[in-house]
C-alpha positions in Angstrom: 71.8 92.2 59.5 71.3 88.5 58.8 73.6 86.1 60.6 73.6 82.6 62.0 76.3 80.5 63.8 77.6 78.9 60.6 77.5 82.0 58.5 78.1 85.1 60.7 78.1 88.5 59.0 81.8 88.8 59.8 84.4 86.7 61.7 86.4 88.7 64.2 88.9 87.0 66.5 89.6 89.0 69.7 91.1 86.4 72.0 94.8 86.9 71.1 95.9 86.8 74.7 94.6 83.2 74.8 96.5 82.2 71.7 97.5 83.5 68.3 97.6 81.9 64.8 101.0 80.7 63.6 102.3 83.2 61.1 102.9 82.0 57.5 106.6 83.0 57.8 106.9 81.1 61.0 105.3 77.9 59.6 107.6 78.2 56.5 110.8 78.0 58.5 109.4 75.2 60.7 108.4 72.8 57.9 111.9 71.5 56.9 112.5 70.4 60.5 109.6 67.9 60.4 110.8 65.8 57.5 114.2 66.9 56.0 116.3 68.3 58.9 114.7 65.9 61.3 117.8 64.9 63.3 118.2 64.9 67.1 120.0 68.1 68.0 122.2 66.2 70.5 123.5 63.8 67.8 127.0 64.5 66.4 126.3 63.4 62.8 125.2 65.8 60.0 121.5 65.3 60.7 122.0 66.2 64.3 124.2 69.1 63.4 121.5 70.5 61.1 119.0 70.4 63.9 121.5 71.9 66.3 122.1 74.9 64.0 118.3 75.4 63.9 118.1 75.4 67.7 121.0 77.7 68.3 119.9 80.2 65.5 116.5 80.3 67.2 118.1 80.9 70.6 119.9 83.9 69.1 116.5 85.3 67.8 114.8 84.9 71.2 117.8 86.6 72.9 117.4 89.4 70.3 113.8 90.0 71.4 114.9 90.2 75.0 118.2 92.0 74.7 119.9 89.0 76.3 122.8 86.7 75.5 121.9 83.4 73.8 123.4 81.4 76.6 120.9 83.0 79.0 117.9 81.5 77.1 116.5 78.1 78.3 113.8 76.5 76.1 110.8 75.1 77.9 107.4 73.7 76.9 105.8 77.1 77.4 105.2 79.9 79.8 103.8 77.7 82.6 106.9 75.5 82.7 109.1 78.6 82.5 107.3 80.1 85.6 107.6 76.8 87.4 111.3 76.4 86.6 112.0 79.9 87.7 110.2 79.7 91.1 110.8 76.1 92.1 114.4 76.0 91.1 115.6 79.3 92.6 113.6 78.8 95.8 115.0 75.4 96.5 118.6 76.4 95.6 118.4 79.4 97.9 116.6 77.8 100.8 119.7 77.8 103.0 119.6 81.7 102.7 116.0 82.1 103.5 112.5 80.8 102.8 110.4 84.0 102.0 108.9 84.7 98.6 107.1 87.9 97.6 104.5 87.9 94.8 101.2 89.6 94.1 97.5 88.7 94.2 97.1 89.2 90.5 99.7 86.8 89.1 98.8 84.1 86.5 97.9 80.8 88.1 101.2 79.4 86.9 102.9 81.5 89.5 100.1 81.5 92.2 99.7 77.8 92.2 103.4 77.2 92.2 103.8 79.5 95.2 101.0 77.7 97.0 102.8 74.4 96.3 106.1 75.8 97.7 104.2 76.9 100.8 103.6 73.2 101.4 107.4 72.7 101.3 107.9 75.1 104.1 108.4 78.4 102.2 106.5 81.5 103.3 104.8 83.6 100.6 103.5 87.1 100.8 100.8 87.9 98.3 100.8 91.7 97.9 97.5 93.5 97.3 97.0 95.8 94.3 95.1 99.1 93.7 91.9 99.6 91.8 93.9 99.4 88.5 95.5 96.0 89.4 98.9 97.6 90.0 101.2 96.8 92.9 103.1 99.6 94.5 106.9 99.6 94.7 106.6 100.8 98.3 104.4 97.7 99.0 107.1 95.5 97.7 109.8 97.3 99.8 107.6 96.9 102.9 107.3 93.2 102.4 111.1 92.5 102.2 112.6 90.9 105.3 115.9 89.3 106.1 114.8 85.9 104.7 113.4 87.1 101.4 115.1 85.2 98.5 112.8 85.8 95.6 110.3 88.3 94.2 107.9 87.4 91.3 105.7 90.1 89.8 103.9 89.7 86.4 105.0 92.2 83.8 101.7 92.8 81.8 98.7 91.4 83.6 97.1 88.7 81.5 93.5 89.6 82.2 93.3 93.4 82.6 96.5 94.4 80.8 98.0 96.6 83.5 101.8 96.9 83.1 103.6 96.7 86.5 106.5 98.9 87.5 109.0 96.1 87.0 112.0 98.5 86.3 111.6 100.1 89.7 110.9 96.8 91.5 114.0 95.5 89.8 116.2 98.3 91.1 114.9 97.7 94.6 115.5 93.9 94.3 119.0 94.5 93.1 119.8 96.9 96.0 118.6 94.3 98.4 120.4 91.4 96.7 117.1 89.5 96.0 116.3 87.7 92.7 113.4 89.1 90.6 111.3 87.0 88.2 108.7 88.4 85.9 106.1 86.5 83.9 106.2 88.5 80.6 104.2 86.1 78.5 101.6 88.7 77.5 104.1 91.5 77.1 106.5 89.8 74.7 106.2 91.2 71.2 103.8 93.9 72.4 106.0 96.3 74.3 109.8 96.7 74.6 111.1 94.0 76.9 114.9 94.3 77.3 116.0 92.4 80.4 118.9 94.8 81.3 116.5 97.8 81.3 114.0 95.8 83.4 116.6 94.8 86.0 115.2 91.2 86.1 117.1 88.0 86.8 114.5 85.6 85.4 111.8 86.2 82.7 109.2 83.9 81.2 107.8 84.1 77.7 105.7 81.8 75.5 105.7 81.2 71.7 102.0 80.9 71.0 101.2 84.4 72.4 103.3 86.0 69.6 102.3 84.0 66.5 104.5 81.0 67.0 103.6 77.4 67.7 102.2 76.0 70.9 104.2 73.8 73.2 107.4 75.9 73.3 108.5 78.8 75.5 111.6 80.1 77.2 113.0 81.2 80.5 115.6 84.0 80.5 118.2 83.3 83.3 120.7 86.0 83.9 124.2 84.4 83.5 125.2 84.8 87.1 122.0 83.0 88.4 122.0 79.3 88.9 119.0 77.1 88.4 118.5 73.4 88.9 116.6 71.3 86.4 113.0 70.4 87.4 112.9 67.8 84.5 115.9 65.4 84.7 117.2 62.7 82.5 119.8 64.4 80.3 122.2 67.3 79.8 120.0 69.2 77.4 119.8 73.0 77.6 123.2 73.1 79.3 122.0 70.8 82.0 119.1 73.1 82.9 116.1 71.2 81.3 116.3 67.6 80.2 114.5 66.2 77.2 115.1 65.9 73.4 114.5 69.4 72.0 111.3 70.3 70.1 113.4 71.5 67.2 110.6 72.5 64.8 108.8 74.3 67.7 112.0 76.1 68.8 112.8 77.2 65.2 109.3 78.6 64.8 109.5 80.3 68.2 112.8 82.0 67.2 111.4 83.3 64.0 108.2 84.6 65.7 110.4 86.5 68.2 112.6 87.9 65.4 109.5 89.2 63.5 107.9 90.5 66.6 111.0 92.6 67.6 111.4 93.9 64.1 107.8 95.0 63.8 107.2 96.0 67.4 107.2 99.9 67.2 104.8 100.1 64.3 102.5 97.3 65.5 102.4 98.5 69.1 101.1 101.9 67.9 98.6 100.4 65.6 97.2 98.1 68.3 97.1 101.0 70.8 95.0 103.0 68.4 92.5 100.1 67.8 92.4 99.4 71.5 91.5 103.0 72.5 88.9 103.1 69.7 87.3 100.0 71.1 87.4 101.2 74.7 85.9 104.5 73.9 83.2 103.0 71.8 82.1 100.5 74.4 82.1 103.1 77.2 80.2 105.6 75.0 77.6 103.2 73.7 76.9 100.9 76.7 75.9 102.5 80.0 77.0 101.1 83.3 80.2 99.8 81.9 83.6 100.3 83.5 87.1 99.8 82.2 89.2 97.3 84.1 93.0 97.9 84.4 95.0 101.0 84.1 93.7 103.5 81.5 97.1 104.2 80.0 99.7 102.0 81.5 98.3 98.9 79.9 99.2 96.4 77.2 98.5 97.9 73.7 96.2 95.0 72.7 94.2 94.6 75.9 90.6 95.7 76.4 88.9 94.5 79.6 85.5 95.9 80.7 82.9 95.0 83.3 79.4 95.3 81.9 77.0 95.6 84.9 73.8 93.7 85.3 74.7 90.9 82.9 76.7 87.7 83.0 80.0 87.7 81.0 79.4 84.1 79.8 76.1 85.1 78.2 77.8 87.9 76.3 80.5 85.6 75.0 78.0 83.1 73.7 76.0 85.8 71.9 79.2 87.3 70.5 80.2 83.9 69.2 76.9 83.6 67.4 77.8 86.8 65.6 81.3 85.5 64.7 83.2 87.3 67.4 85.6 85.4 69.6 86.4 86.9 73.0 86.9 85.7 76.6 85.8 86.6 80.1 89.3 86.5 81.5 92.3 84.1 81.4 91.8 81.2 79.1 93.3 78.9 81.8 90.3 79.6 84.1 87.5 80.1 81.6 85.9 76.8 82.7 85.6 78.1 86.3 82.3 79.5 87.7 84.2 81.7 90.1 84.8 85.3 89.2 88.3 86.4 88.2 90.7 86.4 91.2 92.3 89.4 89.5 89.1 91.5 89.4 88.3 90.6 93.0 91.8 91.6 94.1 91.1 95.0 92.4 88.1 95.4 94.6 85.3 94.7 92.2 82.1 93.1 93.7 81.4 89.6 92.7 78.4 90.5 90.6 80.4 93.1 88.6 83.4 90.8 88.2 81.0 88.2 86.7 80.2 90.6 83.9 83.8 91.0 82.7 84.6 90.8 79.0 88.2 90.6 77.7 88.9 91.4 74.1 92.5 91.2 73.0 93.6 92.4 69.6 96.1 91.0 67.1 97.8 91.4 63.8 94.8 90.5 61.8 92.4 93.0 63.4 91.3 96.1 61.6 89.3 99.3 62.2 86.4 97.6 60.4 86.5 94.8 63.0 86.2 97.3 65.8 83.3 99.0 64.1 81.6 95.6 63.7 82.0 94.8 67.4 80.6 98.2 68.4 77.6 97.6 66.1 76.9 94.1 67.5 77.8 94.4 71.2 75.4 97.2 72.5 72.2 95.4 71.3 73.4 92.1 72.8 74.0 93.8 76.2 70.6 95.6 76.0 68.8 92.3 75.2 70.6 90.4 77.9 69.9 93.0 80.5 66.2 92.8 79.8 66.4 89.1 80.5 68.9 89.3 83.4 68.2 88.5 87.0 70.1 91.6 87.8 67.6 93.8 85.9 65.5 94.5 89.0 68.7 95.5 90.9 69.6 97.9 88.1 66.2 99.4 88.1 66.1 100.0 91.9 69.5 101.5 91.9 68.6 103.8 89.1 65.5 105.0 90.9 67.5 105.5 94.1 69.8 107.8 92.2 66.9 109.8 90.8 67.2 108.6 87.2 63.7 107.1 87.0 63.1 104.1 84.8 66.0 102.5 83.0 65.2 101.9 79.3 
């Protein structure tokens, strides 16, 4: 196989949890709102009314994806802002009732860092541990609840390892106790059914660019009986919940992406699950000393996360890139960090194993041929890197201790 960086044998994008390309259908509905229907959606003239129709139609489409009412959708700049709005707003509004928040050790940093910030304001936060699959137990949540508990925030589909948390059960528990429940569903939206009534959630965050919409737009679902206070002030936009002139083109594209995702979800979810399982099986069969991270079955249909022992994940990524394959070693938001994934460490993986993590997340454009190409390219990359690795002596000594002789 002949390949170089500029002309790889094949180009395979497997980083769809970081971001996705904008669908042609989405871009098509956005374009008029850049130049023709360019009005401010808050203006009362015809240009403003055209923009307002675009915004409210998109709101209906986002609500359609979530099984919510359009009035329960608040547009934000993305999932991070939605998480911040959910946690900061509700915590501050409910502070007179209590100051205790429950979350998990495997949340996205948009939640973890926000909780850490709230601790500086006097709130107390319990960070629940998870099992070896990255899953939190409902009984663990129940045991953490106390009289001053006002908010629970648990991620729906874990962004690194893909484990789907028992949100429905946690939601029933929270409802019985009269505690608000927020879930970060950024990775789950468009991949698995996500109806807010079934999930028993009060607040839910999603982001456009994870489901083939534009970047810079997201939404927070807020159950109609729940009050939130704006964290961005300066106007009465979004029914007084989030000030700022609306990103009309982005909102319109987001709405269309949600509509298409919901319409295609059953078929696409099955297709991605089949490709996911094919890739997981191939990696575990072809590459020794490799373990699957996350729950083996209760996981997002597009997520593959493995730890490849005795090699650095970053080295694998660079070599895959040379072969035209795009992947990641964890969350895109922390890819510049030299520290191993906080998620994998919370799951009990040793530092050296966590450093060898590889996340490949599939999307609409991926095919069985893509999977076969990865399974052709990845094993020799790992074999070569292991021969060069500082971990190779550790691997050899462990193999001898286990009675396997030399490792080839």
